[in-house]
N, CA, C and O atoms as a Maestro MAE file, in Angstrom:
{
 s_m_m2io_version
 :::
 2.0.0
}

f_m_ct {
 s_m_title
 :::
 protein
 m_atom[312] {
  # First column is atom index #
  i_m_mmod_type
  r_m_x_coord
  r_m_y_coord
  r_m_z_coord
  i_m_residue_number
  s_m_chain_name
  s_m_pdb_residue_name
  s_m_pdb_atom_name
  i_m_atomic_number
  :::
  1 25 144.012 98.170 -22.647 1 A "SER " " N  " 7
  2 3 142.934 97.288 -23.049 1 A "SER " " CA " 6
  3 2 142.607 97.508 -24.514 1 A "SER " " C  " 6
  4 15 142.942 98.544 -25.087 1 A "SER " " O  " 8
  5 25 141.959 96.539 -25.108 2 A "TYR " " N  " 7
  6 3 141.666 96.541 -26.539 2 A "TYR " " CA " 6
  7 2 140.177 96.756 -26.755 2 A "TYR " " C  " 6
  8 15 139.360 96.030 -26.189 2 A "TYR " " O  " 8
  9 25 139.813 97.741 -27.562 3 A "TYR " " N  " 7
  10 3 138.417 98.027 -27.860 3 A "TYR " " CA " 6
  11 2 138.156 97.794 -29.342 3 A "TYR " " C  " 6
  12 15 138.977 98.144 -30.191 3 A "TYR " " O  " 8
  13 25 137.020 97.207 -29.639 4 A "VAL " " N  " 7
  14 3 136.596 97.039 -31.020 4 A "VAL " " CA " 6
  15 2 135.450 98.015 -31.246 4 A "VAL " " C  " 6
  16 15 134.435 97.973 -30.550 4 A "VAL " " O  " 8
  17 25 135.627 98.889 -32.224 5 A "TYR " " N  " 7
  18 3 134.595 99.868 -32.513 5 A "TYR " " CA " 6
  19 2 133.745 99.371 -33.662 5 A "TYR " " C  " 6
  20 15 134.252 99.035 -34.732 5 A "TYR " " O  " 8
  21 25 132.450 99.327 -33.427 6 A "MET " " N  " 7
  22 3 131.509 98.871 -34.441 6 A "MET " " CA " 6
  23 2 131.166 100.048 -35.351 6 A "MET " " C  " 6
  24 15 130.886 101.150 -34.879 6 A "MET " " O  " 8
  25 25 131.193 99.801 -36.653 7 A "LYS " " N  " 7
  26 3 130.741 100.829 -37.582 7 A "LYS " " CA " 6
  27 2 129.232 100.861 -37.563 7 A "LYS " " C  " 6
  28 15 128.586 99.840 -37.328 7 A "LYS " " O  " 8
  29 25 128.672 102.017 -37.807 8 A "THR " " N  " 7
  30 3 127.228 102.169 -37.823 8 A "THR " " CA " 6
  31 2 126.825 102.909 -39.094 8 A "THR " " C  " 6
  32 15 127.597 103.700 -39.636 8 A "THR " " O  " 8
  33 25 125.620 102.645 -39.556 9 A "ILE " " N  " 7
  34 3 125.139 103.359 -40.734 9 A "ILE " " CA " 6
  35 2 124.554 104.712 -40.345 9 A "ILE " " C  " 6
  36 15 124.320 105.564 -41.202 9 A "ILE " " O  " 8
  37 25 124.323 104.904 -39.061 10 A "LYS " " N  " 7
  38 3 123.789 106.187 -38.596 10 A "LYS " " CA " 6
  39 2 124.926 107.172 -38.388 10 A "LYS " " C  " 6
  40 15 125.992 106.823 -37.881 10 A "LYS " " O  " 8
  41 25 124.677 108.393 -38.786 11 A "ARG " " N  " 7
  42 3 125.665 109.447 -38.599 11 A "ARG " " CA " 6
  43 2 125.307 110.222 -37.336 11 A "ARG " " C  " 6
  44 15 124.141 110.541 -37.105 11 A "ARG " " O  " 8
  45 25 126.292 110.514 -36.539 12 A "ARG " " N  " 7
  46 3 126.081 111.232 -35.287 12 A "ARG " " CA " 6
  47 2 126.027 112.732 -35.564 12 A "ARG " " C  " 6
  48 15 126.871 113.273 -36.278 12 A "ARG " " O  " 8
  49 25 125.017 113.401 -34.987 13 A "ILE " " N  " 7
  50 3 124.923 114.859 -35.068 13 A "ILE " " CA " 6
  51 2 124.795 115.401 -33.652 13 A "ILE " " C  " 6
  52 15 124.282 114.720 -32.765 13 A "ILE " " O  " 8
  53 25 125.251 116.600 -33.447 14 A "ASN " " N  " 7
  54 3 125.151 117.253 -32.137 14 A "ASN " " CA " 6
  55 2 124.109 118.351 -32.198 14 A "ASN " " C  " 6
  56 15 124.118 119.182 -33.107 14 A "ASN " " O  " 8
  57 25 123.214 118.349 -31.230 15 A "ILE " " N  " 7
  58 3 122.170 119.362 -31.142 15 A "ILE " " CA " 6
  59 2 122.205 119.941 -29.733 15 A "ILE " " C  " 6
  60 15 122.239 119.199 -28.750 15 A "ILE " " O  " 8
  61 25 122.195 121.249 -29.640 16 A "THR " " N  " 7
  62 3 122.138 121.895 -28.342 16 A "THR " " CA " 6
  63 2 120.679 122.212 -28.035 16 A "THR " " C  " 6
  64 15 120.003 122.896 -28.803 16 A "THR " " O  " 8
  65 25 120.209 121.706 -26.903 17 A "ALA " " N  " 7
  66 3 118.810 121.902 -26.510 17 A "ALA " " CA " 6
  67 2 118.766 122.681 -25.199 17 A "ALA " " C  " 6
  68 15 119.563 122.454 -24.289 17 A "ALA " " O  " 8
  69 25 117.821 123.597 -25.132 18 A "GLY " " N  " 7
  70 3 117.623 124.332 -23.889 18 A "GLY " " CA " 6
  71 2 116.984 123.428 -22.834 18 A "GLY " " C  " 6
  72 15 116.543 122.321 -23.142 18 A "GLY " " O  " 8
  73 25 116.937 123.902 -21.599 19 A "PRO " " N  " 7
  74 3 116.402 123.085 -20.511 19 A "PRO " " CA " 6
  75 2 114.958 122.627 -20.724 19 A "PRO " " C  " 6
  76 15 114.614 121.493 -20.389 19 A "PRO " " O  " 8
  77 25 114.118 123.494 -21.275 20 A "ASP " " N  " 7
  78 3 112.716 123.126 -21.496 20 A "ASP " " CA " 6
  79 2 112.594 122.002 -22.516 20 A "ASP " " C  " 6
  80 15 111.837 121.051 -22.319 20 A "ASP " " O  " 8
  81 25 113.346 122.120 -23.608 21 A "LEU " " N  " 7
  82 3 113.312 121.096 -24.643 21 A "LEU " " CA " 6
  83 2 113.882 119.779 -24.130 21 A "LEU " " C  " 6
  84 15 113.329 118.712 -24.398 21 A "LEU " " O  " 8
  85 25 114.971 119.854 -23.403 22 A "GLU " " N  " 7
  86 3 115.577 118.644 -22.844 22 A "GLU " " CA " 6
  87 2 114.624 117.950 -21.869 22 A "GLU " " C  " 6
  88 15 114.509 116.725 -21.869 22 A "GLU " " O  " 8
  89 25 113.954 118.730 -21.055 23 A "SER " " N  " 7
  90 3 113.009 118.176 -20.092 23 A "SER " " CA " 6
  91 2 111.844 117.479 -20.796 23 A "SER " " C  " 6
  92 15 111.451 116.376 -20.416 23 A "SER " " O  " 8
  93 25 111.299 118.128 -21.818 24 A "ALA " " N  " 7
  94 3 110.186 117.534 -22.566 24 A "ALA " " CA " 6
  95 2 110.628 116.262 -23.270 24 A "ALA " " C  " 6
  96 15 109.900 115.269 -23.271 24 A "ALA " " O  " 8
  97 25 111.802 116.282 -23.864 25 A "LEU " " N  " 7
  98 3 112.338 115.116 -24.562 25 A "LEU " " CA " 6
  99 2 112.568 113.960 -23.594 25 A "LEU " " C  " 6
  100 15 112.245 112.813 -23.902 25 A "LEU " " O  " 8
  101 25 113.116 114.260 -22.443 26 A "LEU " " N  " 7
  102 3 113.346 113.237 -21.426 26 A "LEU " " CA " 6
  103 2 112.027 112.641 -20.950 26 A "LEU " " C  " 6
  104 15 111.917 111.427 -20.776 26 A "LEU " " O  " 8
  105 25 111.033 113.487 -20.740 27 A "HIS " " N  " 7
  106 3 109.711 113.017 -20.301 27 A "HIS " " CA " 6
  107 2 109.097 112.068 -21.333 27 A "HIS " " C  " 6
  108 15 108.592 111.002 -20.979 27 A "HIS " " O  " 8
  109 25 109.143 112.458 -22.608 28 A "LEU " " N  " 7
  110 3 108.577 111.620 -23.670 28 A "LEU " " CA " 6
  111 2 109.333 110.301 -23.811 28 A "LEU " " C  " 6
  112 15 108.724 109.254 -24.031 28 A "LEU " " O  " 8
  113 25 110.642 110.350 -23.685 29 A "ALA " " N  " 7
  114 3 111.450 109.136 -23.798 29 A "ALA " " CA " 6
  115 2 111.140 108.172 -22.658 29 A "ALA " " C  " 6
  116 15 111.009 106.967 -22.874 29 A "ALA " " O  " 8
  117 25 111.025 108.698 -21.463 30 A "ARG " " N  " 7
  118 3 110.675 107.842 -20.310 30 A "ARG " " CA " 6
  119 2 109.280 107.257 -20.476 30 A "ARG " " C  " 6
  120 15 109.054 106.082 -20.187 30 A "ARG " " O  " 8
  121 25 108.345 108.080 -20.941 31 A "ARG " " N  " 7
  122 3 106.976 107.610 -21.164 31 A "ARG " " CA " 6
  123 2 106.945 106.435 -22.131 31 A "ARG " " C  " 6
  124 15 106.210 105.469 -21.929 31 A "ARG " " O  " 8
  125 25 107.757 106.530 -23.191 32 A "ASP " " N  " 7
  126 3 107.768 105.502 -24.226 32 A "ASP " " CA " 6
  127 2 108.785 104.396 -23.971 32 A "ASP " " C  " 6
  128 15 108.918 103.471 -24.772 32 A "ASP " " O  " 8
  129 25 109.503 104.492 -22.852 33 A "HIS " " N  " 7
  130 3 110.502 103.482 -22.458 33 A "HIS " " CA " 6
  131 2 111.558 103.287 -23.540 33 A "HIS " " C  " 6
  132 15 111.902 102.158 -23.889 33 A "HIS " " O  " 8
  133 25 112.072 104.401 -24.068 34 A "ILE " " N  " 7
  134 3 113.124 104.356 -25.079 34 A "ILE " " CA " 6
  135 2 114.202 105.375 -24.712 34 A "ILE " " C  " 6
  136 15 113.944 106.299 -23.940 34 A "ILE " " O  " 8
  137 25 115.402 105.214 -25.255 35 A "PRO " " N  " 7
  138 3 116.451 106.204 -24.974 35 A "PRO " " CA " 6
  139 2 116.071 107.586 -25.520 35 A "PRO " " C  " 6
  140 15 115.329 107.709 -26.494 35 A "PRO " " O  " 8
  141 25 116.597 108.602 -24.869 36 A "MET " " N  " 7
  142 3 116.282 109.970 -25.269 36 A "MET " " CA " 6
  143 2 116.745 110.235 -26.705 36 A "MET " " C  " 6
  144 15 116.066 110.949 -27.444 36 A "MET " " O  " 8
  145 25 117.881 109.677 -27.106 37 A "THR " " N  " 7
  146 3 118.358 109.890 -28.473 37 A "THR " " CA " 6
  147 2 117.428 109.249 -29.495 37 A "THR " " C  " 6
  148 15 117.240 109.789 -30.585 37 A "THR " " O  " 8
  149 25 116.849 108.109 -29.155 38 A "THR " " N  " 7
  150 3 115.895 107.451 -30.050 38 A "THR " " CA " 6
  151 2 114.648 108.303 -30.196 38 A "THR " " C  " 6
  152 15 114.114 108.438 -31.297 38 A "THR " " O  " 8
  153 25 114.176 108.882 -29.089 39 A "LYS " " N  " 7
  154 3 113.001 109.752 -29.139 39 A "LYS " " CA " 6
  155 2 113.299 111.009 -29.949 39 A "LYS " " C  " 6
  156 15 112.448 111.471 -30.709 39 A "LYS " " O  " 8
  157 25 114.502 111.567 -29.794 40 A "ALA " " N  " 7
  158 3 114.881 112.748 -30.550 40 A "ALA " " CA " 6
  159 2 114.886 112.439 -32.048 40 A "ALA " " C  " 6
  160 15 114.410 113.242 -32.850 40 A "ALA " " O  " 8
  161 25 115.424 111.277 -32.425 41 A "GLU " " N  " 7
  162 3 115.444 110.888 -33.834 41 A "GLU " " CA " 6
  163 2 114.022 110.703 -34.366 41 A "GLU " " C  " 6
  164 15 113.712 111.119 -35.482 41 A "GLU " " O  " 8
  165 25 113.169 110.082 -33.566 42 A "GLU " " N  " 7
  166 3 111.770 109.863 -33.960 42 A "GLU " " CA " 6
  167 2 111.055 111.191 -34.212 42 A "GLU " " C  " 6
  168 15 110.342 111.343 -35.204 42 A "GLU " " O  " 8
  169 25 111.251 112.138 -33.315 43 A "LEU " " N  " 7
  170 3 110.596 113.445 -33.452 43 A "LEU " " CA " 6
  171 2 111.183 114.253 -34.612 43 A "LEU " " C  " 6
  172 15 110.459 114.982 -35.290 43 A "LEU " " O  " 8
  173 25 112.473 114.124 -34.837 44 A "LEU " " N  " 7
  174 3 113.107 114.795 -35.970 44 A "LEU " " CA " 6
  175 2 112.568 114.236 -37.279 44 A "LEU " " C  " 6
  176 15 112.283 114.989 -38.210 44 A "LEU " " O  " 8
  177 25 112.429 112.921 -37.352 45 A "ARG " " N  " 7
  178 3 111.873 112.274 -38.551 45 A "ARG " " CA " 6
  179 2 110.434 112.752 -38.794 45 A "ARG " " C  " 6
  180 15 110.059 113.048 -39.929 45 A "ARG " " O  " 8
  181 25 109.636 112.824 -37.730 46 A "LEU " " N  " 7
  182 3 108.252 113.294 -37.840 46 A "LEU " " CA " 6
  183 2 108.208 114.735 -38.342 46 A "LEU " " C  " 6
  184 15 107.385 115.074 -39.192 46 A "LEU " " O  " 8
  185 25 109.089 115.580 -37.818 47 A "GLY " " N  " 7
  186 3 109.150 116.970 -38.258 47 A "GLY " " CA " 6
  187 2 109.506 117.080 -39.731 47 A "GLY " " C  " 6
  188 15 108.944 117.912 -40.443 47 A "GLY " " O  " 8
  189 25 110.435 116.248 -40.197 48 A "LEU " " N  " 7
  190 3 110.812 116.258 -41.611 48 A "LEU " " CA " 6
  191 2 109.661 115.788 -42.495 48 A "LEU " " C  " 6
  192 15 109.461 116.310 -43.592 48 A "LEU " " O  " 8
  193 25 108.902 114.800 -42.014 49 A "GLU " " N  " 7
  194 3 107.734 114.337 -42.774 49 A "GLU " " CA " 6
  195 2 106.683 115.436 -42.881 49 A "GLU " " C  " 6
  196 15 106.055 115.600 -43.927 49 A "GLU " " O  " 8
  197 25 106.493 116.183 -41.804 50 A "LEU " " N  " 7
  198 3 105.548 117.298 -41.837 50 A "LEU " " CA " 6
  199 2 106.007 118.377 -42.820 50 A "LEU " " C  " 6
  200 15 105.190 118.926 -43.558 50 A "LEU " " O  " 8
  201 25 107.290 118.680 -42.834 51 A "GLU " " N  " 7
  202 3 107.827 119.653 -43.786 51 A "GLU " " CA " 6
  203 2 107.606 119.179 -45.224 51 A "GLU " " C  " 6
  204 15 107.263 119.975 -46.098 51 A "GLU " " O  " 8
  205 25 107.804 117.887 -45.463 52 A "GLU " " N  " 7
  206 3 107.585 117.332 -46.794 52 A "GLU " " CA " 6
  207 2 106.114 117.444 -47.187 52 A "GLU " " C  " 6
  208 15 105.800 117.790 -48.326 52 A "GLU " " O  " 8
  209 25 105.214 117.152 -46.250 53 A "ASP " " N  " 7
  210 3 103.781 117.261 -46.517 53 A "ASP " " CA " 6
  211 2 103.393 118.705 -46.880 53 A "ASP " " C  " 6
  212 15 102.580 118.928 -47.777 53 A "ASP " " O  " 8
  213 25 103.972 119.661 -46.185 54 A "ILE " " N  " 7
  214 3 103.685 121.070 -46.478 54 A "ILE " " CA " 6
  215 2 104.167 121.422 -47.879 54 A "ILE " " C  " 6
  216 15 103.455 122.078 -48.638 54 A "ILE " " O  " 8
  217 25 105.371 120.987 -48.221 55 A "ALA " " N  " 7
  218 3 105.925 121.285 -49.552 55 A "ALA " " CA " 6
  219 2 105.081 120.631 -50.650 55 A "ALA " " C  " 6
  220 15 104.799 121.262 -51.668 55 A "ALA " " O  " 8
  221 25 104.681 119.386 -50.454 56 A "LEU " " N  " 7
  222 3 103.858 118.703 -51.456 56 A "LEU " " CA " 6
  223 2 102.476 119.335 -51.557 56 A "LEU " " C  " 6
  224 15 101.911 119.410 -52.648 56 A "LEU " " O  " 8
  225 25 101.928 119.786 -50.445 57 A "GLY " " N  " 7
  226 3 100.636 120.479 -50.461 57 A "GLY " " CA " 6
  227 2 100.713 121.787 -51.227 57 A "GLY " " C  " 6
  228 15 99.804 122.126 -51.986 57 A "GLY " " O  " 8
  229 25 101.798 122.520 -51.029 58 A "THR " " N  " 7
  230 3 102.011 123.775 -51.755 58 A "THR " " CA " 6
  231 2 102.118 123.516 -53.250 58 A "THR " " C  " 6
  232 15 101.547 124.252 -54.056 58 A "THR " " O  " 8
  233 25 102.851 122.471 -53.620 59 A "LEU " " N  " 7
  234 3 102.987 122.102 -55.025 59 A "LEU " " CA " 6
  235 2 101.630 121.708 -55.616 59 A "LEU " " C  " 6
  236 15 101.308 122.095 -56.739 59 A "LEU " " O  " 8
  237 25 100.840 120.945 -54.869 60 A "ALA " " N  " 7
  238 3 99.515 120.527 -55.348 60 A "ALA " " CA " 6
  239 2 98.608 121.730 -55.553 60 A "ALA " " C  " 6
  240 15 97.893 121.803 -56.553 60 A "ALA " " O  " 8
  241 25 98.629 122.678 -54.614 61 A "GLU " " N  " 7
  242 3 97.816 123.886 -54.761 61 A "GLU " " CA " 6
  243 2 98.241 124.677 -55.993 61 A "GLU " " C  " 6
  244 15 97.390 125.192 -56.717 61 A "GLU " " O  " 8
  245 25 99.527 124.777 -56.237 62 A "TYR " " N  " 7
  246 3 100.035 125.482 -57.412 62 A "TYR " " CA " 6
  247 2 99.531 124.807 -58.685 62 A "TYR " " C  " 6
  248 15 99.073 125.476 -59.611 62 A "TYR " " O  " 8
  249 25 99.619 123.487 -58.725 63 A "ARG " " N  " 7
  250 3 99.188 122.758 -59.912 63 A "ARG " " CA " 6
  251 2 97.679 122.850 -60.127 63 A "ARG " " C  " 6
  252 15 97.216 122.895 -61.266 63 A "ARG " " O  " 8
  253 25 96.912 122.876 -59.037 64 A "LEU " " N  " 7
  254 3 95.459 123.005 -59.166 64 A "LEU " " CA " 6
  255 2 95.063 124.370 -59.721 64 A "LEU " " C  " 6
  256 15 94.015 124.507 -60.351 64 A "LEU " " O  " 8
  257 25 95.892 125.368 -59.490 65 A "GLY " " N  " 7
  258 3 95.596 126.719 -59.959 65 A "GLY " " CA " 6
  259 2 95.890 126.924 -61.430 65 A "GLY " " C  " 6
  260 15 95.486 127.937 -62.002 65 A "GLY " " O  " 8
  261 25 96.577 125.998 -62.049 66 A "LYS " " N  " 7
  262 3 96.923 126.124 -63.466 66 A "LYS " " CA " 6
  263 2 95.800 125.579 -64.334 66 A "LYS " " C  " 6
  264 15 95.041 124.702 -63.920 66 A "LYS " " O  " 8
  265 25 95.708 126.116 -65.545 67 A "LYS " " N  " 7
  266 3 94.731 125.617 -66.508 67 A "LYS " " CA " 6
  267 2 95.315 124.339 -67.120 67 A "LYS " " C  " 6
  268 15 96.384 124.359 -67.731 67 A "LYS " " O  " 8
  269 25 94.601 123.244 -66.946 68 A "VAL " " N  " 7
  270 3 95.116 121.950 -67.401 68 A "VAL " " CA " 6
  271 2 94.060 121.193 -68.198 68 A "VAL " " C  " 6
  272 15 92.866 121.484 -68.129 68 A "VAL " " O  " 8
  273 25 94.531 120.237 -68.936 69 A "THR " " N  " 7
  274 3 93.637 119.335 -69.654 69 A "THR " " CA " 6
  275 2 93.689 117.997 -68.935 69 A "THR " " C  " 6
  276 15 94.768 117.439 -68.735 69 A "THR " " O  " 8
  277 25 92.548 117.489 -68.552 70 A "TYR " " N  " 7
  278 3 92.503 116.219 -67.839 70 A "TYR " " CA " 6
  279 2 92.374 115.070 -68.817 70 A "TYR " " C  " 6
  280 15 91.715 115.188 -69.850 70 A "TYR " " O  " 8
  281 25 93.003 113.963 -68.485 71 A "VAL " " N  " 7
  282 3 92.970 112.758 -69.304 71 A "VAL " " CA " 6
  283 2 92.269 111.682 -68.486 71 A "VAL " " C  " 6
  284 15 92.561 111.507 -67.303 71 A "VAL " " O  " 8
  285 25 91.347 110.964 -69.113 72 A "SER " " N  " 7
  286 3 90.628 109.909 -68.393 72 A "SER " " CA " 6
  287 2 91.581 108.773 -68.049 72 A "SER " " C  " 6
  288 15 92.632 108.612 -68.670 72 A "SER " " O  " 8
  289 25 91.200 108.004 -67.064 73 A "HIS " " N  " 7
  290 3 92.009 106.855 -66.630 73 A "HIS " " CA " 6
  291 2 92.198 105.878 -67.791 73 A "HIS " " C  " 6
  292 15 93.300 105.380 -68.018 73 A "HIS " " O  " 8
  293 25 91.127 105.611 -68.515 74 A "GLN " " N  " 7
  294 3 91.218 104.670 -69.639 74 A "GLN " " CA " 6
  295 2 92.163 105.166 -70.720 74 A "GLN " " C  " 6
  296 15 92.948 104.388 -71.263 74 A "GLN " " O  " 8
  297 25 92.097 106.440 -71.035 75 A "SER " " N  " 7
  298 3 92.984 107.003 -72.066 75 A "SER " " CA " 6
  299 2 94.452 106.954 -71.615 75 A "SER " " C  " 6
  300 15 95.345 106.690 -72.420 75 A "SER " " O  " 8
  301 25 94.684 107.203 -70.359 76 A "ALA " " N  " 7
  302 3 96.057 107.220 -69.848 76 A "ALA " " CA " 6
  303 2 96.712 105.869 -69.922 76 A "ALA " " C  " 6
  304 15 97.926 105.791 -70.112 76 A "ALA " " O  " 8
  305 25 95.952 104.793 -69.777 77 A "TRP " " N  " 7
  306 3 96.516 103.438 -69.743 77 A "TRP " " CA " 6
  307 2 96.451 102.713 -71.083 77 A "TRP " " C  " 6
  308 15 96.745 101.519 -71.151 77 A "TRP " " O  " 8
  309 25 96.077 103.404 -72.136 78 A "LYS " " N  " 7
  310 3 96.054 102.780 -73.477 78 A "LYS " " CA " 6
  311 2 97.423 102.724 -74.077 78 A "LYS " " C  " 6
  312 15 97.589 102.235 -75.194 78 A "LYS " " O  " 8
  :::
 }
 m_bond[311] {
  # First column is bond index #
  i_m_from
  i_m_to
  i_m_order
  :::
  1 1 2 1
  2 2 3 1
  3 3 4 2
  4 3 5 1
  5 5 6 1
  6 6 7 1
  7 7 8 2
  8 7 9 1
  9 9 10 1
  10 10 11 1
  11 11 12 2
  12 11 13 1
  13 13 14 1
  14 14 15 1
  15 15 16 2
  16 15 17 1
  17 17 18 1
  18 18 19 1
  19 19 20 2
  20 19 21 1
  21 21 22 1
  22 22 23 1
  23 23 24 2
  24 23 25 1
  25 25 26 1
  26 26 27 1
  27 27 28 2
  28 27 29 1
  29 29 30 1
  30 30 31 1
  31 31 32 2
  32 31 33 1
  33 33 34 1
  34 34 35 1
  35 35 36 2
  36 35 37 1
  37 37 38 1
  38 38 39 1
  39 39 40 2
  40 39 41 1
  41 41 42 1
  42 42 43 1
  43 43 44 2
  44 43 45 1
  45 45 46 1
  46 46 47 1
  47 47 48 2
  48 47 49 1
  49 49 50 1
  50 50 51 1
  51 51 52 2
  52 51 53 1
  53 53 54 1
  54 54 55 1
  55 55 56 2
  56 55 57 1
  57 57 58 1
  58 58 59 1
  59 59 60 2
  60 59 61 1
  61 61 62 1
  62 62 63 1
  63 63 64 2
  64 63 65 1
  65 65 66 1
  66 66 67 1
  67 67 68 2
  68 67 69 1
  69 69 70 1
  70 70 71 1
  71 71 72 2
  72 71 73 1
  73 73 74 1
  74 74 75 1
  75 75 76 2
  76 75 77 1
  77 77 78 1
  78 78 79 1
  79 79 80 2
  80 79 81 1
  81 81 82 1
  82 82 83 1
  83 83 84 2
  84 83 85 1
  85 85 86 1
  86 86 87 1
  87 87 88 2
  88 87 89 1
  89 89 90 1
  90 90 91 1
  91 91 92 2
  92 91 93 1
  93 93 94 1
  94 94 95 1
  95 95 96 2
  96 95 97 1
  97 97 98 1
  98 98 99 1
  99 99 100 2
  100 99 101 1
  101 101 102 1
  102 102 103 1
  103 103 104 2
  104 103 105 1
  105 105 106 1
  106 106 107 1
  107 107 108 2
  108 107 109 1
  109 109 110 1
  110 110 111 1
  111 111 112 2
  112 111 113 1
  113 113 114 1
  114 114 115 1
  115 115 116 2
  116 115 117 1
  117 117 118 1
  118 118 119 1
  119 119 120 2
  120 119 121 1
  121 121 122 1
  122 122 123 1
  123 123 124 2
  124 123 125 1
  125 125 126 1
  126 126 127 1
  127 127 128 2
  128 127 129 1
  129 129 130 1
  130 130 131 1
  131 131 132 2
  132 131 133 1
  133 133 134 1
  134 134 135 1
  135 135 136 2
  136 135 137 1
  137 137 138 1
  138 138 139 1
  139 139 140 2
  140 139 141 1
  141 141 142 1
  142 142 143 1
  143 143 144 2
  144 143 145 1
  145 145 146 1
  146 146 147 1
  147 147 148 2
  148 147 149 1
  149 149 150 1
  150 150 151 1
  151 151 152 2
  152 151 153 1
  153 153 154 1
  154 154 155 1
  155 155 156 2
  156 155 157 1
  157 157 158 1
  158 158 159 1
  159 159 160 2
  160 159 161 1
  161 161 162 1
  162 162 163 1
  163 163 164 2
  164 163 165 1
  165 165 166 1
  166 166 167 1
  167 167 168 2
  168 167 169 1
  169 169 170 1
  170 170 171 1
  171 171 172 2
  172 171 173 1
  173 173 174 1
  174 174 175 1
  175 175 176 2
  176 175 177 1
  177 177 178 1
  178 178 179 1
  179 179 180 2
  180 179 181 1
  181 181 182 1
  182 182 183 1
  183 183 184 2
  184 183 185 1
  185 185 186 1
  186 186 187 1
  187 187 188 2
  188 187 189 1
  189 189 190 1
  190 190 191 1
  191 191 192 2
  192 191 193 1
  193 193 194 1
  194 194 195 1
  195 195 196 2
  196 195 197 1
  197 197 198 1
  198 198 199 1
  199 199 200 2
  200 199 201 1
  201 201 202 1
  202 202 203 1
  203 203 204 2
  204 203 205 1
  205 205 206 1
  206 206 207 1
  207 207 208 2
  208 207 209 1
  209 209 210 1
  210 210 211 1
  211 211 212 2
  212 211 213 1
  213 213 214 1
  214 214 215 1
  215 215 216 2
  216 215 217 1
  217 217 218 1
  218 218 219 1
  219 219 220 2
  220 219 221 1
  221 221 222 1
  222 222 223 1
  223 223 224 2
  224 223 225 1
  225 225 226 1
  226 226 227 1
  227 227 228 2
  228 227 229 1
  229 229 230 1
  230 230 231 1
  231 231 232 2
  232 231 233 1
  233 233 234 1
  234 234 235 1
  235 235 236 2
  236 235 237 1
  237 237 238 1
  238 238 239 1
  239 239 240 2
  240 239 241 1
  241 241 242 1
  242 242 243 1
  243 243 244 2
  244 243 245 1
  245 245 246 1
  246 246 247 1
  247 247 248 2
  248 247 249 1
  249 249 250 1
  250 250 251 1
  251 251 252 2
  252 251 253 1
  253 253 254 1
  254 254 255 1
  255 255 256 2
  256 255 257 1
  257 257 258 1
  258 258 259 1
  259 259 260 2
  260 259 261 1
  261 261 262 1
  262 262 263 1
  263 263 264 2
  264 263 265 1
  265 265 266 1
  266 266 267 1
  267 267 268 2
  268 267 269 1
  269 269 270 1
  270 270 271 1
  271 271 272 2
  272 271 273 1
  273 273 274 1
  274 274 275 1
  275 275 276 2
  276 275 277 1
  277 277 278 1
  278 278 279 1
  279 279 280 2
  280 279 281 1
  281 281 282 1
  282 282 283 1
  283 283 284 2
  284 283 285 1
  285 285 286 1
  286 286 287 1
  287 287 288 2
  288 287 289 1
  289 289 290 1
  290 290 291 1
  291 291 292 2
  292 291 293 1
  293 293 294 1
  294 294 295 1
  295 295 296 2
  296 295 297 1
  297 297 298 1
  298 298 299 1
  299 299 300 2
  300 299 301 1
  301 301 302 1
  302 302 303 1
  303 303 304 2
  304 303 305 1
  305 305 306 1
  306 306 307 1
  307 307 308 2
  308 307 309 1
  309 309 310 1
  310 310 311 1
  311 311 312 2
  :::
 }
}
């Protein structure tokens, strides 16, 4: 038989999950009526956003601790 394989922009990754994690993921996917892989991608994306927020917060705290000269909004846009 002849199969046509569709190219996808998504890259496949393999993750090994323990029984507890798999069970929780399956429960959430069923609750949201979506495939388990879609739920895993959603949660991975959320985790990456949280990591980014932590990094940006750390950078902001570092910058607030430095001695700086502030420029008014009007001066900045002249």
